[in-house]
C-alpha positions in Angstrom: 100.4 105.9 98.0 103.0 108.4 98.9 104.3 110.2 95.8 107.8 108.9 94.9 109.6 110.7 92.2 112.4 108.2 92.7 110.3 105.2 91.6 112.1 103.5 88.8 108.9 103.5 86.7 105.5 105.2 87.0 102.9 103.4 84.9 99.5 104.9 84.1 96.5 102.9 82.8 92.8 103.1 82.5 90.9 101.0 84.9 87.3 100.1 84.2 85.1 97.0 84.4 85.0 96.5 80.7 88.7 96.1 80.4 89.5 94.8 83.9 90.9 91.4 82.7 93.2 93.1 80.2 94.4 95.6 82.8 95.2 92.8 85.3 97.0 90.9 82.6 99.0 93.9 81.6 100.0 94.6 85.2 101.0 91.0 85.7 103.2 91.2 82.6 104.9 94.4 83.8 105.6 92.8 87.2 106.8 89.5 85.8 109.4 91.2 83.6 110.4 94.1 85.8 113.9 93.8 87.2 112.6 95.5 90.4 108.8 95.0 90.7 108.7 96.9 93.9 109.9 100.1 92.3 107.0 100.2 89.8 104.2 102.5 90.8 100.8 102.3 89.1 98.4 105.1 88.5 95.0 104.0 87.4 92.4 106.4 86.0 88.8 105.2 86.5 85.3 106.4 86.0 84.3 109.0 88.5 81.7 107.0 90.4 82.9 106.5 94.0 81.4 103.1 94.2 83.0 102.0 90.9 86.4 103.4 91.9 86.2 101.6 95.3 85.2 98.3 93.7 88.0 98.5 91.1 90.5 99.4 93.8 89.5 96.4 95.8 89.8 94.1 92.8 93.3 95.3 92.1 94.3 95.0 95.7 92.9 91.5 95.9 94.8 90.5 92.7 98.1 92.2 93.8 98.3 92.7 97.5 101.7 94.3 97.6 101.2 96.5 94.5 102.0 100.2 94.9 99.1 102.0 93.2 96.6 104.8 93.3 93.2 105.1 91.6 92.3 108.6 90.3 88.6 109.3 89.4 88.4 110.6 85.9 85.7 113.3 85.4 84.2 112.3 82.0 82.4 115.6 81.7 85.7 117.2 80.8 85.5 115.6 77.4 81.8 115.8 76.9 81.0 117.3 73.6 84.6 116.9 72.4 84.3 113.4 71.1 83.3 112.8 67.5 81.8 109.5 66.4 84.6 107.4 65.0 84.9 104.2 63.1 85.9 102.3 66.3 83.2 102.4 69.0 85.8 102.1 71.8 87.2 105.5 70.8 83.8 107.1 71.5 84.1 106.3 75.2 85.2 109.3 77.4 87.6 107.2 79.5 89.6 106.5 76.4 90.8 110.1 76.5 92.0 110.0 80.1 95.7 109.9 79.0 95.3 113.4 77.7 94.8 114.6 81.2 97.7 112.8 82.9 99.7 116.0 83.5 96.9 117.6 85.5 95.8 114.3 87.2 99.0 112.8 88.5 101.0 114.3 91.4 103.5 116.9 90.3 106.4 114.8 91.5 105.7 112.3 88.7 107.9 113.7 85.9 107.8 110.8 83.5 105.1 108.2 83.1 104.6 105.2 80.8 101.0 104.9 79.7 99.8 101.4 78.8 96.6 100.4 77.2 94.8 97.5 78.8 95.4 95.3 75.8 99.2 95.4 76.1 101.3 92.5 77.4 105.0 93.2 78.1 107.7 90.8 77.3 110.6 92.8 78.6 111.5 95.1 81.5 109.4 98.3 81.4 112.2 100.3 83.0 113.9 100.4 79.6 111.1 102.7 78.4 111.7 105.2 81.2 115.3 105.8 80.1 114.5 106.2 76.4 115.9 109.7 75.5 113.3 112.0 74.0 114.5 114.9 71.8 114.0 118.5 72.9 110.8 119.1 74.7 109.0 116.1 73.4 106.0 115.4 75.6 104.8 112.2 74.2 106.4 109.2 72.5 104.9 105.9 71.3 106.3 102.8 69.8 105.9 102.2 66.1 102.8 100.1 65.4 104.0 97.9 62.5 100.7 96.2 61.8 98.6 99.3 61.6 96.6 100.1 58.5 96.0 103.8 59.1 94.2 104.3 55.8 91.1 103.2 57.7 91.6 106.2 60.1 93.2 108.9 58.0 90.8 108.9 55.0 90.5 111.6 52.4 87.4 112.8 54.4 89.6 113.1 57.5 92.1 115.3 55.8 89.4 117.3 54.1 88.6 118.8 57.5 90.8 121.9 57.8 90.7 121.7 61.6 92.1 118.2 61.6 94.6 118.9 58.9 96.0 121.9 60.9 96.0 119.9 64.1 98.5 117.5 62.7 100.6 120.0 60.9 104.2 119.7 62.0 103.7 116.5 64.0 106.9 114.6 64.5 106.9 110.8 64.7 109.6 109.1 66.7 110.5 105.5 65.9 111.3 104.0 69.3 111.3 100.4 67.9 115.0 100.4 67.4 
């Protein structure tokens, strides 16, 4: 895929065998609701095995023959030793942290990207997200997750860790659900 900074929407997603059905469903929902599906460019981050990347690329191509996309191998060793056991096993997988490396993985011409998890189904045009104004030098924005019970994540034990407490000091939360 040639890099196109003029694409209406750049979408990044994880691509792996475990969540392939969800990723395919999410891509389909993006395309079904996009006002201009041909201007949506997908960037998939996949496990670093060449054989796995090739197989996943072929599956996406077979599902969406005219889709504009590229698969980037994700070097899982870059997060080795950085992941702590969590209360959700899926968060312990290295590929779950690929979104943290988008700035160094995607081509430099991609100035703005919408990252979607594989369990997301869109019901509106994704292009609306790309024109959402972000204040100052905000690097990341996320929609409000109304049904979340964060007490299971941010327990007193979590906040007792000085390193984690300091990591979240001054974090601003944007409500993009309006």
